[in-house]
Residue, then its C-alpha position, 0 to 999 in steps of 0.5 A: x806736462x803729461x803727453x797727449x795720449x791721442x798724439x802719441x797714438x798718431x805718432x805710433x801709427x805714423x811710425x808703423x806706416x814709415x816702417x811698412x813703407x820702408x819694408x815695401x821700398x826694400x822689396x821693390x829695390x830687390x825686385x829691380x835688382x834681381x838678375x833672374x827669376x829664381x832671385x824674385x820667386x824664391x829669395x824675396x818671399x821672406x821680405x813679403x811675408x814680414x810686410x804682410x805678417x802672413x804665413x805664406x807668399x807665392x809669386x807665379x810667372x806665366x807660361x804661355x805655351x802651356x797656358x799655366x802659371x808656375x812658381x819655384x820653391x826649394x827642397x833642400x838645395x834642389x829647385x822645384x816647380x809648382x804649376x797651376x792651370x789658368x783656369x777657375x779650378x784654383x784661386x791663383x788660376x782664376x786670377x790669371x784667367x780674369x786679371x781680377x783681384x780677389x780678397x777671400x776671408x775663408x777659402x773653404x767658404x763655398x758661398x763666399x767663392x760663388x759670389x766672386x764667380x759661380x765656377x770658382x773652386x779652391x784646390x785643397x790638395x796642397x792643404x791635405x798634403x801638408x796639414x795646413x789650413x788655408x783661410x784668407x787669400x789676397x791674390x793679384x794679377x801681375x801685369x805689364x801694359x795690360x798683359x798677364x805676366x803672372x800672379x802674386x798670392x799671399x795666404x793666412x794673416x797671422x793672429x787675425x780672422x779678418x780678410x786682408x786690409x785695404x792698405x795691404x791690398x794697395x801694398x800688394x798692388x805696388x809690388x805687382x806693378x814692380x813685378x810686372x816691370x821685372x818680368x817683362x825685362x826678364x822676358x825681353x832679356x831672353x828674347x834679346x839673347x836668343x839662345x836655347x839655354x836662356x831659360x837656364x840663366x833666367x831661372x838662376x841655374x847658370x850665370x851669364x859668364x858661365x853660359x858664354x864661356x861654355x860654348x868654347x869649352x864644349x867645342x874644345x872637349x868635343x862635347x855637345x853643349x847639352x852634355x857639357x852643361x849637365x856635367x860641369x854645372x849639374x844642370x838636369x835633363x828636365x831643365x834642359x828640356x824646359x829650356x828647349x820648350x821655352x826657346x822652340x815653343x814646343x814639347x820636349x820629348x825624352x827617350x821612352x822605351x815603352x813608346x809603341x813603334x810606329x811601323x806605318x810611319x817608318x815605311x820608306x825611311x832609312x835609319x842611316x838617313x834618320x841618324x844623319x839628319x837627327x829626326x824620326x816620327x814617333x806617333x800619329x794623333x788626330x791626323x797629325x804625324x808627330x816628329x821629333x827633331x833636334x832643331x824644329x826651327x830648321x825650315x829646310x829640314x822641315x820641308x824635307x821631312x814633309x816631302x818624305x812623309x808626303x803631308x803637311x800635317x806634321x807637328x814637330x817636337x824637340x829632343x836631344x840628339x842621343x834620345x833621337x838616336x835611341x828611338x831610331x835604334x829601337x824603331x829599326x833594331x832588326x837589321x834583317x827587315x831591311x835586307x833582301x834574301x838574296x843579300x843574306x844568302x850572299x853572306x852565306x856563300x863563303x868559300x872558306x866554309x867546310x864541305x860534305x864528302x859530296x861537295x855540299x856546303x855546311x851551314x850551321x843553324x847558329x850562323x847569323x845569316x841563317x838566323x836573319x834568313x829565318x827572321x826575314x821569312x817570318x817577317x815577310x809572311x806576317x806582313x803579307x797576311x800569311x796563314x802558313x809558311x811551308x818550308x819544302x826541300x826537294x831532293x830531285x830539284x835540289x832546292x828548298x821551296x818556301x811557299x806562303x798561304x795567303x787568303x787560302x792560296x799557296x804561292x811560291x815566295x822564295x827558293x834557297x839552295x839545297x845545302x841550307x836545308x839542314x840549317x834552316x830546319x835546325x834553326x826553326x827547331x831551336x826556336x820552337x824548342x824541339x830536338x834537332x837530333x830527331x829527324x825521323x819522327x814528326x814534332x810539334x812546337x811553338x815559336x814566340x816571335x818578337x818583331x822589329x815593330x815590338x809586337x809579338x806573334x806565335x807560330x805553331x810549328x810542325x816538322x814532318x820527315x819526307x821522302x829522301x831523308x829530308x824534313x818539311x816544316x810548316x809554321x802556322x801564324x796564329x791569329x792574335x788580336x781583338x775578337x771579331x764581332x758577329x756583325x763582321x762575319x758578313x752574314x746575310x740579314x736572315x742568318x745573322x738574326x737567327x744566329x743571335x736569337x739562338x745565342x741568346x737562348x738559355x740552353x741548347x746546342x749550337x754547332x759551326x761546321x766546315x773543313x779545317x781552316x774555314x773560320x769556325x773558331x773565329x765565328x764561335x768566338x764572335x758568338x761568344x763575344x755577343x753573350x760574354x757578360x758578367x752574369x755568365x760563366x763561360x768555359x772553353x776547351x780549345x786545341x790550341x787556344x788561338x783567340x783569347x777573350x777577356x771574361x772567358x775561362x779558356x783551357x787548352x786540352x792535352x791529349x797526350x796526358x789524357x786531358x782531351x775534350x771529353x775530360x775537359x767537358x766533364x770538368x766543366x760540368x763541375x765548375x758551375x758553367x752557363x755556357x761551354x764551348x768545345x773546340x771539336x766533337x771528335x768522338x762519341x764521348x765528347x758528343x754525348x757529354x755535350x748533348x747531355x750538358x745542353x739538356x741539363x740547362x747549359x748552352x753548348x758550342x762546338x764544331x765538327x768537320x762536315x760539309x753541310x748543315x744537314x750532314x752534321x745531323x747524320x754524322x752525329x747520329x751515326x756516331x751513336x748519339x740518341x736521336x731524341x736527346x739530340x733533337x731536344x738539344x739542337x738549337x742551330x747548325x751553321x755550315x761555313x766556308x771562307x771565299x777570297x774577296x775581290x780587291x776594293x782597289x782594283x776590282x773590275x766591273x763587267x756585264x756577264x754573258x747570257x751563258x754565264x748568267x744561266x750557269x749562275x741561275x742553274x747553280x743557285x736553283x731557278x726557282x729560288x733565284x727568281x725570288x732575288x729579282x735579278x733578271x738578265x738585262x743590259x744593266x746587269x753588272x758583275x765584278x771580276x778580279x784585275x790585280x794591282x799593287x795592293x793585292x800583289x797583283x792577284x785581284x783578291x785581298x782578304x777573305x769572308x764567310x759564306x754560310x748555311x744556317x739550319x735551325x732546330x725548329x719543331x718540324x726539324x726536330x721531328x725529322x731528326x727523331x725519325x732519322x730522316x735522310x739528308x735530302x729530307x732535312x735539307x728540303x725542310x731547312x730551305x722551305x724554312x728560309x735556309x740558303x745553301x753555301x752555294x746560294x749564300x756565295x752567289x748572293x755575295x758574288x752578285x753584291x760585288x764582294x767576291x766572284x762566282x769562280x771563288x764560290x765554286x772553288x769551295x762549294x759542293x753543289 
């Protein structure tokens, strides 16, 4: 009798279901038997692919610290991670975020994804890397007691364009439930053991017995546990780090020589102590100090750290002991910074040293102590905001005085024995590539000095032979850093507004005048910064280039080879300029070329060494500049001085006497002072210096500019053409709103920024 085709079909379907059920059972048994995550995430994939007849399966585990899910895959014999943020930027991330199952027919169908969630996206980066085309995705959360443990995702059914079936969803649900229990047990197992290397066991990188036996072996071999595991079992530093992160629940930081040295955070911390205790601060972010430490769970150590750093706002990260020691060595690599000059000099006082015939000790420039001494001088000078270091051997007193100029004032820093003069000067000459055998003529050079904090400073060096057969050295610390904006120049509102207007003119000449060291170059660069836009070509000729600014084409002149300011100006005029800045108009040719350039459609900036704005006009006309041309070219002349500012921490308010007030009024000019509307009264308050630790007990900290701005108005141009006197030009400029340097300074003294004494020091009435 022929068999019933319908019955045969039912038997065949039943057999197929039994086979699938057996495959499912085999998978769940293997999950239960797994000893670590690697066996689940890597070794189970083939069975699941067969069950679903799919191209790809990925099992993810949640990483709660990083708010990510991760899986593992093998490349050859090396185990690698794939990590996905818990967010709707990917399908698996969305499932982890919402704990919802998704069954997608085409991952590239944006409309289908929007129906699931408006913000859902498919990340195609993996497809682009591999050339694979993702279509169907069945992804499901792995939960245990409603807590997310991971995600399982199956991709692309073979031989079918349809989405995964309801039966396949149910199969995946069963697998997810078993995975949830297994992941929970793995986590519980890790919590129960509580060693910082449990992650390695859970991930299958070590076996239980291997880890247990390693403690004693590492102790016997006098190795750290980390180094022992890396040597014997080839565990990578990255995996040690991940194990630390999971155990301590913080970041693992490896040594990075490019990390900026946190100078501010290292104050009052000794490298010997940090090496012994194995911690060091590495950075400050959003008000929190980040400290790396060998054991972030050590409460006593944390209390000590917070006490030393004087804050509870500390974030702890973990690092290997050798990496912490490397950071400490990098941060404190200059031993000289922690040594006093007396200690350095003490090392040089050796009775075994040779002597001259007159009994003087010989100390050579190669002595390590001399090298430390010079480094110490430069470092201390920089830390004290010094502009110039003066090294002055005294034949009469038989000593070497070292003076520092801070905020325009010279003060004695240190005195060293006379016998060290030659070695000290020779060491500086070697650093600046000068000839140490030449002692009878001046020499100029430069030093590029790398500080212990990692930053590099540049010093301009001048040696000058002085009476008694000795040499003086002056080192100027060249200011590096961001160009200050014009608004930081401390100008009065009228001066700021008018200078901005002049800078924005298409052509003409703007001059900044004053003595050496009055901040002229700083002001010029601030003005150039204001107009430094991609549509302007700006050339500068400087000697030397002290301030660099992106967007400017800057040239250093070399007068010794004939490349002076005038030559640079002529070269610029052939190089399609919009704006030209010349460091100084030292001679007729430079001034003449500058005036001509400003008349031919260029904006020209330059400096002169004159005392006031009106005097500048007379100086240029006396040089031989044509009055008609100069009058046409003139836009503005800004005279400038620097005055010391009162220390904000300790300046003292006081009520001035009637005599003091009248002296200020007379200096300002009685009629002009009345316009300020500052009458003498019991409520009148001025400020004077007091002195504190922040300002080295001087009462002053920092400097600011005082200004005198003369504008090239039509009336002023007519006076220039007539070759008028300085007094006539000053009177007209003041009628048109100019405040003199003295008046500008007095206004700032009344505001409490400086005091009248400092203004009088730098101004001629």
